[in-house]
C-alpha positions in Angstrom: 144.5 65.0 115.5 143.3 61.7 113.8 142.3 63.7 110.8 145.8 65.2 110.5 147.4 61.8 110.9 145.2 60.4 108.1 146.2 63.2 105.7 149.8 63.0 106.6 150.0 59.2 106.6 148.3 59.2 103.2 150.9 61.6 101.8 153.7 59.5 103.1 152.2 56.3 101.8 151.6 57.8 98.3 155.1 59.2 98.1 156.6 55.9 99.3 154.7 54.1 96.6 156.3 56.3 94.0 159.8 55.7 95.3 159.4 51.9 95.4 157.5 51.5 92.1 159.4 54.0 89.9 162.2 51.6 88.8 159.5 49.1 87.7 157.8 51.8 85.7 161.0 52.8 84.0 161.6 49.2 83.0 158.0 48.7 81.9 158.1 51.8 79.7 161.4 50.8 78.1 160.1 47.3 77.3 156.8 48.5 75.9 158.3 51.2 73.7 161.0 49.1 72.1 160.7 48.0 68.5 159.0 44.6 67.8 161.2 43.8 64.8 164.5 44.8 66.5 164.1 44.7 70.3 166.7 46.5 72.4 166.1 44.4 75.5 165.6 40.6 75.9 163.5 40.8 79.0 163.1 42.4 82.4 166.4 41.3 83.9 168.3 42.3 80.8 166.7 45.7 80.7 167.5 46.3 84.4 171.1 45.3 84.0 171.6 47.3 80.9 170.0 50.5 82.4 172.1 50.0 85.5 175.3 49.5 83.6 174.9 52.2 80.9 172.9 55.0 82.8 173.6 54.3 86.4 171.5 53.7 89.5 169.9 57.1 89.7 168.4 56.7 86.2 165.7 54.5 87.7 164.3 57.5 89.5 164.6 59.9 86.5 161.7 62.4 86.4 160.5 61.7 89.9 161.0 65.3 91.1 160.6 67.4 88.0 157.6 68.3 85.9 157.5 68.9 82.2 154.9 69.7 79.6 152.4 70.8 82.1 152.2 67.5 84.1 152.8 67.3 87.9 155.6 65.3 89.4 154.4 61.7 90.3 155.8 62.3 93.8 153.4 65.2 94.3 150.5 63.6 92.5 150.5 60.3 94.4 151.3 62.0 97.6 148.1 64.2 97.3 146.1 61.2 96.1 147.1 59.2 99.2 146.6 62.2 101.4 143.0 62.7 100.3 142.2 59.0 100.4 143.3 58.4 103.9 142.3 61.9 105.2 138.8 61.7 103.8 138.4 58.2 105.3 139.2 59.6 108.7 137.0 62.6 108.1 134.0 60.4 107.3 134.6 58.0 110.1 134.5 61.0 112.5 131.5 62.4 110.9 129.5 59.2 111.1 130.6 58.6 114.7 129.4 62.2 115.5 126.0 61.7 113.7 125.1 58.4 115.2 127.0 58.6 118.5 128.8 55.4 117.7 125.7 53.4 118.6 124.2 52.5 115.2 125.0 49.0 113.9 126.0 48.4 110.3 123.6 46.1 108.4 122.5 44.1 111.3 126.0 43.1 112.5 127.7 43.7 115.8 130.0 46.4 114.4 129.2 50.1 115.0 128.5 52.1 111.8 131.6 54.2 112.5 133.8 51.1 112.0 132.5 50.3 108.6 134.6 53.0 107.0 
């Protein structure tokens, strides 16, 4: 059950990261790709206000669900990445606990080896 919770929790964490960070990515890309000689935006706040006014609130999450030109949606990609990171962490913790019976100490400390991961 812990293994499933690790994979599921990682998927939720990765997907949540995309929802929270996507507006900042949109602003960053717009600022980086503007012309140096004739900039369209004066700064982060100006860019945010202008996108909100001209394109609407939903434009900050444009491209989050769809895929184009052979790339995977960031929502799926980061969800899988988080799922594998948290899930494999739980898997290896269980594996080490099974192997050493939870008795082996990590590098001379008081912590069992299974708590290192």
